[in-house]
TIDODO-593352 format. One line per 8 residues: their letters; for each residue x, y, z of C-alpha. Coordinates in nm, 4 decimals, decimal comma, always signed. Each point is the difference from the previous one (the first is absolute). Layout:
<rs>
A> X Y Z | ... .
</rs>
This chain:
<rs>
XXXXXXXX> +21,8433 +1,3750 +31,7117 | +0,2803 -0,0970 -0,2415 | -0,1045 -0,0483 -0,3600 | -0,3077 +0,2187 +0,0401 | -0,0853 +0,3650 -0,0598 | -0,3032 +0,1619 +0,1640 | -0,1835 +0,2859 -0,1695 | -0,0984 +0,2412 +0,2768 .
XXXXXXXX> -0,1067 +0,3028 -0,2056 | -0,3711 +0,0697 -0,0123 | +0,0041 +0,1508 -0,3488 | +0,2732 +0,0050 -0,2639 | +0,0161 +0,0706 -0,3726 | +0,2496 -0,2476 -0,1373 | -0,0684 -0,1939 -0,3139 | +0,1312 -0,3492 +0,0673 .
XXXXXXXX> +0,0918 -0,2727 -0,2459 | +0,0733 -0,3511 +0,1165 | +0,0087 -0,3467 -0,1477 | -0,2172 -0,2823 +0,1288 | -0,0367 -0,3628 -0,0980 | -0,3001 +0,0757 -0,2189 | +0,1677 +0,2930 -0,1801 | +0,0714 +0,3673 +0,0632 .
XXXXXXXX> -0,2075 +0,1984 +0,2486 | -0,0136 +0,3787 -0,0247 | -0,2041 +0,2069 +0,2405 | -0,0058 +0,3445 +0,1518 | +0,0661 +0,0354 +0,3717 | -0,1720 +0,3373 +0,0296 | -0,2642 -0,1219 +0,2435 | -0,0363 -0,0742 +0,3680 .
XXXXXXXX> +0,1268 -0,3143 +0,1674 | -0,3531 -0,1363 +0,0327 | -0,0626 +0,0504 -0,3716 | +0,3298 -0,1656 -0,0791 | -0,0969 -0,3007 +0,2096 | -0,3225 -0,0279 -0,1935 | +0,1872 +0,0336 -0,3293 | +0,2490 -0,2659 +0,0983 .
XXXXXXXX> -0,2782 -0,2373 +0,1009 | -0,1779 +0,0575 -0,3328 | +0,3231 -0,0562 -0,1899 | +0,0505 -0,3309 +0,1826 | -0,3417 -0,1218 -0,1098 | +0,0855 +0,0224 -0,3703 | +0,3628 -0,1089 +0,0125 | +0,0882 -0,3087 -0,2020 .
XXXXXXXX> +0,2735 -0,1917 +0,1829 | +0,2740 -0,1510 -0,2131 | +0,2389 -0,2401 +0,1808 | +0,3427 +0,1511 +0,0546 | +0,2726 -0,1264 -0,2283 | +0,3437 -0,0929 +0,1306 | -0,1021 -0,1381 +0,3402 | +0,1657 -0,3309 +0,0822 .
XXXXXXXX> -0,0439 -0,2505 +0,2844 | +0,2860 -0,0806 +0,2378 | -0,0206 -0,3329 +0,1828 | +0,3169 +0,0689 +0,2002 | -0,1047 +0,3242 +0,1675 | -0,1318 -0,0329 +0,3547 | -0,1902 +0,2173 +0,2445 | +0,0533 -0,0002 +0,3751 .
XXXXXXXX> -0,2299 +0,1631 +0,2533 | +0,1604 +0,1049 +0,3304 | +0,2821 -0,2517 -0,0715 | -0,2410 -0,2887 -0,0737 | -0,0553 -0,1488 -0,3462 | -0,3183 +0,1138 -0,1775 | -0,1423 -0,2395 -0,2593 | -0,2075 +0,1762 -0,2674 .
XXXXXXXX> -0,2856 -0,1797 -0,1721 | +0,0787 +0,1540 -0,3395 | +0,3337 +0,0377 -0,1843 | +0,2077 +0,3090 +0,0657 | +0,0864 +0,2201 -0,2982 | +0,2482 +0,2709 -0,0863 | -0,1388 +0,2667 -0,2288 | +0,1902 +0,1548 -0,2905 .
XXXXXXXX> +0,1595 +0,2495 +0,2420 | +0,1299 -0,2744 +0,2288 | -0,2585 +0,0663 +0,2738 | -0,1286 -0,2982 +0,1980 | -0,3745 -0,0535 -0,0490 | -0,2236 -0,2067 +0,2292 | -0,3566 -0,1202 -0,0582 | -0,2562 +0,2184 +0,1773 .
XXXXXXXX> -0,1357 -0,2995 +0,1951 | +0,3488 -0,0923 +0,1237 | +0,0739 +0,3610 +0,0902 | -0,3204 +0,0076 +0,2060 | +0,1156 -0,3040 +0,2009 | +0,3520 +0,1341 +0,0389 | -0,0902 +0,3551 +0,1003 | -0,3212 -0,0883 +0,1847 .
XXXXXXXX> -0,2390 +0,2342 -0,1759 | -0,3577 -0,0494 -0,1160 | -0,0321 -0,0515 -0,3737 | -0,3248 +0,0787 -0,1835 | -0,0554 -0,0282 -0,3743 | -0,1881 +0,2844 -0,1670 | +0,0204 -0,1829 -0,3330 | +0,2470 -0,2289 -0,1770 .
XXXXXXXX> +0,2593 +0,2773 -0,0310 | -0,0561 +0,2197 +0,3052 | +0,0561 -0,0722 +0,3687 | -0,0529 +0,1769 +0,3290 | +0,2541 -0,0454 +0,2814 | -0,0877 +0,0750 +0,3609 | +0,2313 -0,0153 +0,3010 | -0,0881 +0,1820 +0,3240 .
XXXXXXXX> -0,0426 +0,3660 -0,1023 | +0,1388 -0,0449 -0,3528 | -0,2145 -0,0480 -0,3099 | +0,1460 -0,0389 -0,3490 | -0,1621 -0,0556 -0,3399 | +0,2185 -0,1443 -0,2773 | -0,0662 -0,0962 -0,3590 | +0,2043 -0,2098 -0,2407 .
XXXXXXXX> +0,2097 +0,2030 -0,2419 | -0,0660 +0,3332 +0,1751 | +0,2899 +0,1664 +0,1878 | -0,2434 +0,2162 +0,1935 | -0,1798 -0,1199 +0,3130 | -0,2458 +0,1432 +0,2495 | +0,1622 +0,0012 +0,3435 | -0,2275 +0,1204 +0,2820 .
XXXXXXXX> -0,1871 +0,2232 -0,2505 | +0,3222 +0,1411 -0,1441 | +0,1332 -0,0697 -0,3464 | +0,3476 -0,1504 +0,0137 | +0,2484 -0,1333 -0,2509 | +0,0485 -0,3714 +0,0670 | +0,3170 -0,1284 -0,1641 | +0,0198 -0,2327 -0,1766 .
XXXXXXXX> -0,3622 -0,0415 -0,1009 | -0,1826 -0,3226 +0,0875 | -0,0044 -0,2470 -0,2872 | -0,1995 -0,3001 -0,1150 | +0,1817 -0,3277 -0,0682 | -0,2082 -0,3022 -0,1019 | -0,3122 +0,1706 +0,1389 | +0,1697 +0,0520 +0,3380 .
XXXXXXXX> +0,0503 +0,3523 +0,1320 | +0,3579 +0,0653 +0,1131 | +0,1218 +0,2815 +0,2251 | +0,3527 +0,1370 +0,0529 | +0,1110 -0,1536 +0,3295 | +0,2112 +0,2886 +0,1279 | -0,2439 +0,2803 -0,0850 | -0,2960 -0,1905 +0,1419 .
XXXXXXXX> +0,1849 -0,0922 +0,3198 | +0,1357 +0,3490 +0,0608 | -0,3458 +0,1449 -0,0631 | -0,1101 -0,1942 +0,3099 | +0,3122 +0,0949 +0,2036 | +0,1804 -0,3324 -0,0483 | +0,3717 -0,0076 -0,0826 | +0,1484 -0,2036 -0,2851 .
XXXXXXXX> +0,3720 -0,0847 -0,0126 | +0,1393 -0,1722 -0,3083 | +0,2574 -0,2705 +0,0826 | +0,2304 -0,0405 -0,2996 | +0,1847 -0,3013 +0,1422 | -0,3203 -0,1994 +0,0539 | -0,1955 +0,1468 -0,2950 | -0,2811 +0,0780 +0,2412 .
XXXXXXXX> -0,2244 +0,2865 +0,1062 | -0,0145 +0,0298 +0,3788 | -0,3171 +0,1664 +0,1286 | -0,0246 +0,1421 +0,3530 | -0,3136 +0,1086 +0,1852 | -0,0330 +0,3592 +0,1238 | +0,2106 +0,0449 +0,3121 | +0,2108 -0,3132 -0,0541 .
XXXXXXXX> +0,3726 +0,0932 +0,0090 | +0,2011 -0,0883 -0,3090 | +0,2816 -0,2451 +0,0862 | +0,3515 +0,1375 -0,0390 | +0,2157 -0,2238 -0,2225 | +0,2920 -0,1513 +0,1940 | +0,3543 +0,0943 -0,0896 | +0,1695 -0,2457 -0,2377 .
XXXXXXXX> +0,3235 -0,1817 +0,0777 | +0,3100 +0,2130 +0,0181 | +0,2895 -0,0685 -0,2335 | +0,1969 -0,1762 +0,2733 | -0,1088 -0,2480 +0,2658 | +0,0497 +0,0857 +0,3682 | +0,2942 -0,1666 +0,1692 | -0,0248 -0,2820 +0,2506 .
XXXXXXXX> -0,3098 -0,1789 -0,1282 | -0,0569 -0,3660 +0,0931 | +0,0941 -0,2520 -0,2679 | -0,3648 -0,0776 -0,0767 | -0,3455 +0,0996 +0,1104 | -0,3310 +0,1641 -0,0796 | +0,0301 +0,3284 -0,1862 | -0,3101 +0,1312 +0,1773 .
XXXXXXXX> +0,1689 -0,0117 +0,3412 | +0,3518 +0,0979 -0,1084 | +0,0863 +0,3722 +0,0197 | +0,0998 +0,1279 -0,3414 | -0,1761 -0,2798 -0,1898 | -0,3622 +0,0545 +0,1030 | -0,0707 +0,2035 -0,3149 | +0,1590 -0,2346 -0,2503 .
XXXXXXXX> -0,3079 +0,0247 -0,2272 | -0,1938 +0,3045 +0,1242 | -0,2418 -0,0033 -0,2930 | -0,1143 -0,3605 +0,0608 | -0,2442 -0,1636 +0,2423 | +0,2368 -0,2528 +0,1552 | -0,1144 -0,3213 +0,1643 | +0,3581 -0,0842 +0,0926 .
XXXXXXXX> +0,3584 +0,1003 -0,0734 | +0,3319 -0,1657 +0,0821 | +0,3671 +0,0684 -0,0518 | +0,3259 -0,1947 +0,0095 | +0,3557 +0,1302 -0,0139 | +0,2352 -0,0555 -0,2932 | +0,2871 -0,1426 +0,2050 | +0,1795 -0,1102 -0,3183 .
XXXXXXXX> +0,0042 +0,3019 -0,2288 | +0,2152 -0,1452 -0,2764 | -0,0963 +0,1408 -0,3385 | -0,1252 -0,3259 -0,1517 | -0,2129 -0,1020 +0,2960 | -0,1489 +0,3480 +0,0404 | -0,0870 +0,0065 -0,3709 | -0,1838 -0,3315 +0,0336 .
XXXXXXXX> -0,2019 +0,1288 +0,2952 | -0,0902 +0,3151 -0,1921 | -0,1100 -0,1968 -0,3085 | -0,2197 -0,2360 +0,2015 | -0,1588 +0,2929 +0,1851 | -0,0774 +0,1683 -0,3304 | -0,1546 -0,3234 -0,1319 | -0,2543 -0,0338 +0,2818 .
XXXXXXXX> -0,0610 +0,3684 +0,0750 | -0,3499 +0,1191 -0,0840 | -0,1552 -0,3453 -0,0483 | -0,3738 +0,0176 +0,0779 | -0,1492 -0,3168 +0,1501 | -0,3746 -0,0501 -0,0188 | -0,1965 -0,1559 +0,2888 | +0,0568 -0,3759 -0,0010 .
XXXXXXXX> +0,2895 +0,0195 -0,2475 | +0,3159 -0,2057 +0,0637 | +0,3427 +0,1528 -0,0635 | +0,3203 -0,1886 -0,0798 | +0,3179 +0,1976 +0,0629 | +0,1845 -0,1973 -0,2674 | -0,2663 +0,0539 -0,2633 | -0,0214 +0,3726 +0,0709 .
XXXXXXXX> +0,3734 +0,0687 +0,0243 | +0,0940 -0,2319 -0,2868 | +0,3206 -0,1960 -0,0631 | +0,3246 +0,1432 +0,1308 | +0,1928 +0,0100 -0,3275 | +0,2910 +0,1933 -0,1408 | -0,2272 +0,1371 -0,2725 | -0,2210 +0,1603 +0,2664 .
XXXXXXXX> +0,3016 +0,1586 +0,1660 | +0,0459 -0,2325 +0,2967 | +0,3561 -0,0282 +0,1300 | +0,2008 -0,2804 +0,1574 | +0,0055 +0,0292 +0,3803 | +0,0165 -0,2361 +0,3003 | -0,2876 -0,2487 +0,0454 | -0,0662 -0,2935 +0,2359 .
XXXXXXXX> +0,0070 -0,3520 -0,1491 | -0,0072 -0,3114 +0,2231 | +0,1213 +0,1949 +0,3032 | +0,2869 +0,1538 -0,1954 | +0,0621 +0,3532 -0,1275 | +0,0702 -0,0100 -0,3741 | -0,0167 +0,2546 -0,2841 | -0,3263 +0,0015 -0,1945 .
XXXXXXXX> -0,1907 +0,2310 -0,2289 | -0,2643 +0,1972 +0,1852 | +0,1569 -0,0191 +0,3440 | -0,1789 +0,2438 +0,2320 | -0,3496 -0,0474 -0,1446 | -0,0869 -0,2000 +0,3112 | +0,0348 +0,3171 +0,2076 | -0,2789 +0,1511 -0,2077 .
XXXXXXXX> -0,2212 -0,3083 +0,0412 | +0,0757 -0,0154 +0,3741 | -0,0840 +0,3674 +0,0506 | -0,3225 -0,0486 -0,1954 | -0,0803 -0,3112 +0,2060 | +0,0135 +0,2001 +0,3217 | -0,2231 +0,2685 -0,1454 | -0,2457 -0,2683 -0,1131 .
XXXXXXXX> -0,0056 -0,1432 +0,3533 | -0,0609 +0,3424 +0,1542 | -0,2841 +0,0676 -0,2444 | -0,1676 -0,3264 +0,0974 | +0,0011 -0,1446 -0,3512 | -0,0164 -0,3781 -0,0341 | +0,3427 -0,1584 -0,0601 | -0,0242 -0,3112 -0,2185 .
XXXXXXXX> +0,3666 -0,0814 -0,0595 | +0,3181 +0,1091 +0,1734 | +0,3421 -0,1633 +0,0424 | +0,2887 +0,0852 +0,2370 | +0,3591 +0,0332 -0,1155 | +0,2387 -0,2893 +0,0548 | +0,2149 +0,2363 +0,2096 | -0,0977 +0,2834 +0,2380 .
XXXXXXXX> -0,0255 +0,3478 -0,1500 | +0,1008 +0,3124 +0,1909 | -0,2393 +0,2552 -0,1515 | -0,3219 -0,1367 +0,1543 | -0,1091 -0,1753 +0,3203 | +0,0370 -0,3806 +0,0231 | -0,2988 -0,1738 -0,1553 | -0,1065 +0,3111 -0,1911 .
XXXXXXXX> +0,1977 -0,0582 -0,3213 | -0,1389 -0,1273 -0,3319 | +0,2402 -0,1464 -0,2541 | -0,0920 -0,0167 -0,3675 | +0,1581 -0,1562 -0,3077 | -0,1230 -0,0052 -0,3569 | -0,1585 -0,3397 -0,0657 | +0,0272 -0,0937 +0,3683 .
XXXXXXXX> -0,0891 +0,1559 +0,3331 | -0,2635 +0,2714 -0,0241 | -0,1866 +0,2487 +0,2182 | -0,3735 -0,0124 -0,0636 | -0,2852 +0,1731 +0,1797 | -0,3673 +0,0837 -0,0502 | -0,1779 +0,3315 +0,0376 | -0,2610 -0,0888 +0,2615 .
XXXXXXXX> -0,1163 +0,3606 +0,0351 | -0,3288 +0,1328 -0,1351 | +0,1762 +0,2673 -0,2055 | +0,2826 -0,0130 -0,2539 | +0,3470 +0,0487 +0,1439 | +0,3244 +0,1167 -0,1553 | +0,3619 -0,1033 +0,0524 | +0,2446 +0,2838 +0,0521 .
XXXXXXXX> +0,3741 -0,0638 -0,0059 | +0,3105 +0,2135 -0,0263 | +0,3623 +0,0345 +0,1056 | +0,0557 +0,3181 +0,1973 | +0,3414 +0,0980 +0,1297 | +0,1239 -0,3088 +0,1887 | -0,3384 -0,1720 +0,0307 | -0,2443 -0,2218 -0,1867 .
XXXXXXXX> -0,3594 +0,1176 +0,0513 | -0,3123 -0,2026 -0,0765 | -0,3620 +0,0831 +0,0759 | -0,3538 -0,1174 -0,0634 | -0,2438 +0,2813 -0,0786 | -0,3767 -0,0028 -0,0373 | -0,1233 +0,1108 -0,3410 | -0,2904 +0,2345 +0,0759 .
</rs>
């Protein structure tokens, strides 16, 4: 059991000094385990619990349970050591154990053949009639008892995996295999890919964002790789990448990407005007908007505004382009999903990649 130490000796003579929330506790361990249990119980009765200082809430952290989103009733906290703390009531729902209150500061957990007694501010617990070190100690925040998520879960044979990319704690039931993260994109794209298509079904592109929960992903080929045009595509991808869209929210490509100006680094490159190819600042941005448009379609989001080019484009299928111009044609769509979604966009090797990911 990680984070815990079990005393198995029946009699020891070690004078122990430890710090608790109510002050220092000094006692002699020269007695049997049963006597020590009685002493610990008596000590709990007279302990004055002082709320832990340094704990802070985190509204961005999430918990998943067997790959599904878990919604806690109470805020999640990180303690002063950076350990994720969860309210005892939420932990009981998540880990499916019976929760009984001995008093306002002490609880009893029961799950199958496991029984645990915990008290706020005390790093010692009674686990199946054995004294164990439970780290970090439970703490009281606004009269709510909080438990360390990892230690509590592992005590009951659950597995917790921290996902840095998603800022989430992923909890898995006993016996559930832990998913293996997919390999990220290599440094070079495979040869012979179609000009456009879904990343999910294209060998070599299926793991374009392995850390994300993708609803869709699409790619187009940079057929014109001139420096100015490629720079414009890169800048527009950077402008929209990472945008989180709440349920019901409408997104305007022009408003998100901003004006294509010299001050923002946009270069002069070919654009279409009245069925003619002419030089214009920001040429190539339409490949970003067109790639995003296809990803939006594949994700099933609601398209509110889209305009075709005045001439055919070669990097996407006929009827699947989306021209944009600052102050003119725009690409707009609404998040009609029940969860927030995120736009992902990048230039990789010879391709423009766009995706819609669920924020969970």
